[in-house]
Structure formats: C-alpha cells, structure tokens
C-alpha positions as CSV (number, residue, x, y, z in Angstrom):
1,M,-11.6,-49.2,7.6
2,S,-8.9,-46.8,6.2
3,K,-6.0,-47.7,4.0
4,K,-3.5,-46.8,6.7
5,T,-5.3,-49.0,9.2
6,I,-5.2,-52.1,7.0
7,Q,-1.6,-51.5,6.2
8,Y,-0.8,-51.2,9.9
9,L,-2.6,-54.4,10.8
10,A,-1.0,-56.3,7.9
11,F,2.6,-55.3,8.7
12,S,2.0,-55.9,12.4
13,L,1.1,-59.5,11.5
14,A,4.2,-59.6,9.3
15,S,6.4,-59.4,12.4
16,F,5.6,-63.0,13.1
17,V,7.6,-64.0,10.0
18,S,5.9,-66.8,8.0
19,Y,5.0,-68.6,4.7
20,G,1.6,-68.5,3.1
21,Q,-1.4,-70.8,2.4
22,K,-4.0,-70.4,-0.3
23,M,-7.6,-71.1,0.1
24,F,-7.7,-74.2,-2.1
25,S,-4.2,-75.5,-1.1
26,T,-4.1,-79.3,-1.0
27,T,-1.0,-79.6,1.2
28,D,-3.1,-79.7,4.4
29,V,-0.6,-77.5,6.2
30,K,-2.2,-76.0,9.3
31,D,-1.3,-73.7,12.2
32,L,1.1,-71.5,10.4
33,V,2.1,-67.9,10.7
34,A,3.7,-67.0,7.4
35,L,5.4,-64.4,5.4
36,E,5.9,-64.7,1.6
37,Y,7.5,-62.5,-1.1
38,E,7.0,-63.0,-4.8
39,I,8.0,-61.2,-7.9
40,Y,6.9,-61.4,-11.6
41,P,9.7,-59.5,-13.4
42,G,7.6,-58.8,-16.6
43,I,4.0,-59.7,-17.4
44,S,3.0,-57.7,-20.5
45,D,5.9,-55.3,-19.6
46,V,4.3,-54.8,-16.1
47,Q,6.3,-55.9,-13.0
48,F,4.4,-57.4,-10.1
49,N,5.7,-57.6,-6.5
50,N,3.6,-59.5,-4.0
51,K,4.0,-59.4,-0.2
52,A,1.7,-61.8,1.8
53,V,1.0,-62.4,5.4
54,N,-1.0,-65.6,6.3
55,I,-2.2,-67.0,9.6
56,D,-4.0,-70.3,10.0
57,F,-5.4,-71.3,13.4
58,T,-7.1,-74.5,12.2
59,S,-6.3,-77.0,15.0
60,I,-5.7,-74.6,17.9
61,L,-9.4,-74.8,18.5
62,D,-10.8,-77.5,20.8
63,Q,-13.1,-78.5,17.9
64,S,-10.7,-79.9,15.3
65,A,-13.5,-80.0,12.6
66,I,-13.6,-76.2,12.5
67,G,-10.8,-73.9,11.4
68,F,-10.2,-70.3,10.5
69,G,-7.5,-67.9,9.4
70,V,-6.6,-64.6,7.7
71,N,-4.6,-63.6,4.7
72,Y,-3.3,-60.1,3.6
73,T,-1.5,-59.6,0.3
74,N,-0.1,-56.3,-0.9
75,R,0.6,-56.1,-4.6
76,S,2.7,-53.4,-6.3
77,L,2.5,-53.0,-10.1
78,D,4.9,-51.0,-12.2
79,F,3.4,-49.5,-15.4
80,D,6.4,-47.4,-16.3
81,D,6.5,-48.6,-19.9
82,Y,2.9,-47.3,-20.5
83,E,3.1,-43.9,-18.7
84,T,3.9,-42.0,-21.9
85,Y,0.4,-42.6,-23.3
86,Y,-1.8,-43.7,-20.3
87,N,-2.3,-43.1,-16.6
88,F,-2.6,-46.4,-14.8
89,S,-1.5,-45.0,-11.4
90,G,-4.8,-46.0,-9.8
91,F,-3.8,-49.6,-10.1
92,E,-0.2,-49.3,-8.8
93,E,-1.1,-50.8,-5.4
94,L,-3.6,-53.5,-4.8
95,H,-4.8,-54.9,-1.4
96,H,-6.3,-58.3,-0.7
97,L,-7.7,-59.0,2.7
98,E,-9.3,-62.4,3.2
99,V,-10.8,-64.1,6.2
100,F,-11.6,-67.8,5.8
101,A,-13.4,-70.5,7.8
102,T,-13.4,-74.2,7.2
103,Y,-15.7,-77.1,8.4
104,K,-15.0,-80.8,8.1
105,K,-17.5,-83.6,8.8
106,A,-16.9,-87.4,8.5
107,L,-19.5,-89.2,6.4
108,I,-19.9,-92.9,5.6
109,N,-17.4,-95.3,3.9
110,N,-14.4,-93.1,4.4
111,W,-16.0,-90.1,2.8
112,N,-15.6,-86.6,4.3
113,L,-17.3,-83.3,3.7
114,D,-15.0,-80.2,3.5
115,L,-16.6,-76.7,3.4
116,T,-14.7,-73.4,3.0
117,F,-16.1,-69.9,3.3
118,A,-13.8,-67.1,2.4
119,P,-15.1,-63.6,1.9
120,Y,-12.4,-61.1,1.0
121,L,-11.7,-57.5,0.0
122,S,-9.7,-56.9,-3.2
123,S,-9.3,-53.2,-3.9
124,T,-6.9,-50.3,-4.7
125,L,-8.3,-48.6,-1.6
126,N,-8.0,-45.3,-3.5
127,D,-11.4,-44.1,-2.3
128,N,-14.2,-45.2,0.0
129,I,-14.8,-48.9,0.2
130,T,-18.0,-50.1,-1.5
131,S,-19.7,-53.4,-2.2
132,E,-17.7,-53.7,-5.5
133,D,-14.5,-54.2,-3.4
134,F,-15.8,-57.5,-1.8
135,I,-16.0,-61.0,-3.3
136,L,-17.8,-63.9,-1.5
137,S,-15.8,-67.0,-2.3
138,Y,-16.5,-70.5,-1.1
139,S,-16.0,-74.2,-1.9
140,V,-17.6,-77.6,-1.2
141,N,-15.5,-80.8,-1.4
142,F,-16.4,-84.5,-0.9
143,I,-13.3,-86.4,-0.1
144,K,-12.8,-90.2,-0.3
145,S,-9.8,-91.7,1.5
146,W,-8.0,-95.0,1.2
147,D,-5.1,-96.4,3.2
148,K,-3.1,-99.4,1.8
149,E,-0.2,-100.6,3.9
150,G,0.3,-97.1,5.2
151,L,0.2,-95.4,1.8
152,K,-2.7,-92.9,1.6
153,S,-4.8,-91.9,-1.4
154,H,-7.6,-89.2,-1.7
155,L,-10.2,-88.5,-4.3
156,K,-11.8,-85.0,-4.1
157,L,-15.0,-84.0,-5.9
158,G,-16.5,-80.6,-5.5
159,A,-17.1,-77.1,-6.8
160,G,-16.1,-73.5,-5.8
161,Y,-16.9,-69.9,-6.5
162,G,-14.4,-67.1,-6.6
163,S,-11.7,-65.3,-8.6
164,L,-9.6,-68.4,-9.5
165,F,-9.7,-67.3,-13.1
166,G,-9.9,-63.6,-12.7
167,K,-13.5,-62.4,-12.8
168,P,-15.5,-64.3,-10.1
169,S,-17.2,-67.5,-11.4
170,F,-18.1,-71.0,-10.6
171,Y,-15.7,-73.8,-11.3
172,P,-15.2,-77.6,-10.6
173,L,-12.8,-79.0,-8.1
174,I,-11.6,-82.5,-8.8
175,S,-8.4,-84.3,-8.0
176,Y,-6.8,-87.6,-7.1
177,S,-3.7,-87.8,-4.9
178,S,-1.7,-90.9,-3.9
179,N,1.5,-91.7,-2.0
180,V,3.6,-94.0,-4.3
181,N,5.9,-94.7,-1.4
182,E,7.1,-93.0,1.8
183,K,8.9,-90.3,-0.2
184,L,6.9,-89.7,-3.4
185,R,3.3,-88.3,-3.7
186,Y,1.5,-87.2,-6.8
187,E,-1.7,-85.3,-7.4
188,I,-3.6,-85.0,-10.7
189,G,-6.6,-82.8,-11.1
190,F,-8.0,-79.3,-10.9
191,P,-7.0,-76.6,-9.8
192,L,-3.7,-78.2,-8.9
193,S,-1.6,-81.0,-10.3
194,G,1.9,-81.9,-9.2
195,A,4.5,-84.3,-7.8
196,F,6.0,-84.0,-4.3
197,Y,9.2,-85.7,-3.2
198,K,10.7,-86.0,0.3
199,I,14.4,-86.0,0.0
200,N,15.1,-86.5,3.7
201,T,13.6,-85.4,7.0
202,Q,14.4,-81.8,6.3
203,S,14.1,-81.3,2.6
204,T,11.3,-81.7,0.1
205,I,10.8,-80.6,-3.6
206,D,7.7,-80.2,-5.6
207,F,6.7,-79.6,-9.2
208,T,3.2,-78.1,-9.7
209,A,0.9,-76.6,-12.2
210,Q,-2.0,-74.4,-11.1
211,P,-3.9,-71.2,-12.1
212,E,-2.7,-67.8,-10.9
213,S,-5.1,-64.8,-10.9
214,I,-5.9,-61.3,-9.6
215,Y,-9.2,-59.5,-9.7
216,A,-9.3,-56.1,-8.0
217,N,-11.7,-53.1,-7.9
218,N,-10.7,-49.4,-8.3
219,T,-13.4,-47.3,-6.7
220,S,-11.8,-44.0,-7.7
221,A,-12.1,-42.4,-11.1
222,L,-10.1,-43.8,-13.9
223,D,-9.2,-41.1,-16.5
224,L,-8.0,-43.5,-19.2
225,Y,-8.9,-41.5,-22.3
226,S,-9.1,-38.0,-20.7
227,D,-12.7,-37.4,-21.8
228,N,-14.6,-40.0,-19.7
229,L,-14.1,-40.8,-16.0
230,L,-14.8,-44.5,-15.2
231,Y,-15.7,-45.6,-11.7
232,D,-15.4,-49.1,-10.3
233,S,-13.1,-50.3,-13.0
234,K,-11.4,-53.7,-12.5
235,L,-7.9,-55.1,-13.0
236,E,-8.1,-58.7,-14.1
237,F,-5.1,-61.0,-14.5
238,K,-5.1,-64.8,-15.1
239,A,-2.4,-67.3,-16.1
240,L,-1.2,-70.8,-15.7
241,K,1.8,-71.2,-13.4
242,V,4.2,-74.1,-13.7
243,S,6.8,-74.1,-10.9
244,L,9.5,-76.0,-9.1
245,G,9.7,-75.5,-5.3
246,Y,12.1,-76.5,-2.5
247,K,11.2,-76.6,1.2
248,F,13.7,-76.9,4.1
249,Q,12.6,-77.7,7.6
250,F,15.0,-76.0,10.1
251,D,13.4,-77.7,13.1
252,S,9.9,-78.7,14.3
253,N,8.8,-75.1,14.3
254,W,10.5,-73.2,11.4
255,S,10.7,-73.9,7.7
256,S,11.5,-72.0,4.6
257,Y,10.4,-72.3,1.0
258,F,11.8,-71.2,-2.4
259,N,10.0,-71.5,-5.7
260,V,10.9,-70.6,-9.3
261,G,8.1,-70.8,-11.9
262,Y,6.9,-69.7,-15.3
263,L,3.6,-68.0,-16.1
264,T,2.1,-69.0,-19.4
265,A,-1.2,-68.2,-21.2
266,S,-1.3,-65.0,-19.2
267,E,-3.9,-62.3,-19.8
268,L,-3.9,-58.8,-18.2
269,S,-6.7,-56.3,-18.8
270,L,-8.8,-53.5,-17.4
271,E,-12.5,-54.0,-17.3
272,H,-15.5,-51.8,-16.7
273,N,-19.2,-52.9,-16.6
274,D,-18.1,-56.4,-18.0
275,H,-16.3,-54.8,-21.0
276,T,-12.6,-54.7,-21.7
277,I,-11.4,-51.1,-21.8
278,Y,-7.7,-51.9,-22.1
279,D,-6.0,-55.1,-23.0
280,F,-2.3,-55.4,-22.3
281,D,-0.1,-57.5,-24.6
282,S,0.0,-61.1,-23.3
283,N,3.3,-62.8,-22.7
284,G,4.9,-65.2,-20.3
285,S,7.0,-64.3,-17.3
286,L,9.3,-65.9,-14.7
287,S,8.2,-65.9,-11.1
288,L,10.4,-66.0,-8.0
289,N,8.9,-66.8,-4.6
290,I,10.4,-67.1,-1.1
291,G,8.8,-67.6,2.3
292,I,9.4,-68.6,5.8
293,S,6.9,-70.2,8.2
294,L,6.4,-70.7,11.9
295,N,4.3,-73.6,13.3
296,I,2.3,-72.0,16.0
297,N,0.9,-75.2,17.4
298,N,3.6,-77.7,17.4
299,K,2.5,-80.9,19.2
C-alpha cells in the first residue's frame, strides 16, 4: 500500500469528525468515530504534532462479545534546531495504522476474560514497506467485578505486548477501579491511574497519569554521519504523561474533549540494531489535546 493511499484513506475517515480511543483505554467508550489533534511544543527541542482518526465498531455487531476498530495517527516532527549538524528529515513524518479486535467471555464468580489483538504498522513510509514496519501487539486481562448498592468496582489482572514503553516488550496490566459515588470514580494501577468526576449530565473532568510512547521504523537510508548509510533505523520516544481533561457532552451523539498535560521522564532517541545511534537531550514538555467524537450506535 503506497503512502498516498494510506493518507487518502485516513483523511477520508477524518471527515466523520471524532475523538480517539487507545488500545488499553479503561474508559469502556465504544462505537465512536473520532478525530483528535495533539501538540507537544518542545520535547528535547523537537516539536510533535499528532492527528488521529479512530473508529470503534464494538457493539454494532450482533455478537456483543466481539468488537473491532481501526486507528490512524499521523505524526509530524520538527527538527529545525538540529538541522545545522544532522539530517533527520527521514523522521519528519510518521504513520501509525492499527487494526484491533477484542473478545470478551464471562467466566465464573463475576470474572471475565478480555482479549485484545492489535497488529499495526508504524513507519515513516519513505520506502517500500517491510516486516520491520509492523508490530504485533496484544493483551490478556482477567476482570473481577463487584456491585455494591449500584456502585461498581473492577479488578484487572493481565499482561500485554507492544510499544507501550517505546521498543516492543512484555509488561504487566493491573488496576483497581471503583465508583465512590454517582459522580466520582478512581482508578489505581498500570498503565493508567486517575480520578474521574462527573460535574453534571454534560460535563466531566479527569486527572490521569499514564505512559506515552512512539516507536517507528525508517526503511530508507539514514545518512547520519555522512560516511555510513543505516537502514531500518528506529525512532523511539517514551515518557510519563500527567494530564487534566475536560469532556462536554453536547447531546446523546456528540461530545468534545480538551486535555492539558505535562510529559516528564521523557527520552527521545534513534536506534539501529538495538543500539542507540543518537540520543536527544531529555526534558519535559507541555501537551495540548483536543478532540470531538460521534456516537455511531446510540441506543
């Protein structure tokens, strides 16, 4: 599939206007068509701009235990402060195209099994697509549920594989969430911890902490030192994001979301054959995120 074809498909989907969902989201928001824009003004003197299109068809199917969706993210990076000495133009535009499928099965004693399979392409698309551009991510969760006087609690125990921390690896998934009352819910665990408060029927706010990462392949030649061309180099970014968000529900179909956050413990580097070939200075950065979503299966 060519670069132009993927861009055409992605921005055709963008016409639906929406707000995104991540693979390991714990908000249980389904049946969305979403558009999201995010900016990191300065990570290691590099500016990131992310544009994402997300579609989740989870409960449109007759079989509610099965769901699927697709996500496309276009990332633009500005290396202007480094152009005097190095040529990072090959990494100025990154593409992430993910297709995910989920399966849920009720077990005994209010336990449930939740499986997610999400292969994706993460690449500069500067040259022909190879196996290095693909990552096979997945997760397995066992979920225990309680309901006390209408207030629900959940314990999740599981594991996943993917680029949650940059370079693909295995990691644990564990969290406990509980509704304190009809307005307040909290979640403690990994990969996400946070508090969620419902102001009224239209407005909610949340405070969250979770990992943020990028891992993308560059198939074309990287001429970093002018004497040695490197193929299949990787851009790796990882950080902890702490953020405050606000969601407004216009009606039963449309909602918008605004988030301001701070990225700390950030690391940005270029890798080749599991070795760091360039390490950018690490520093924190603000992040601004805005999105709008459409419920495509309002019942």
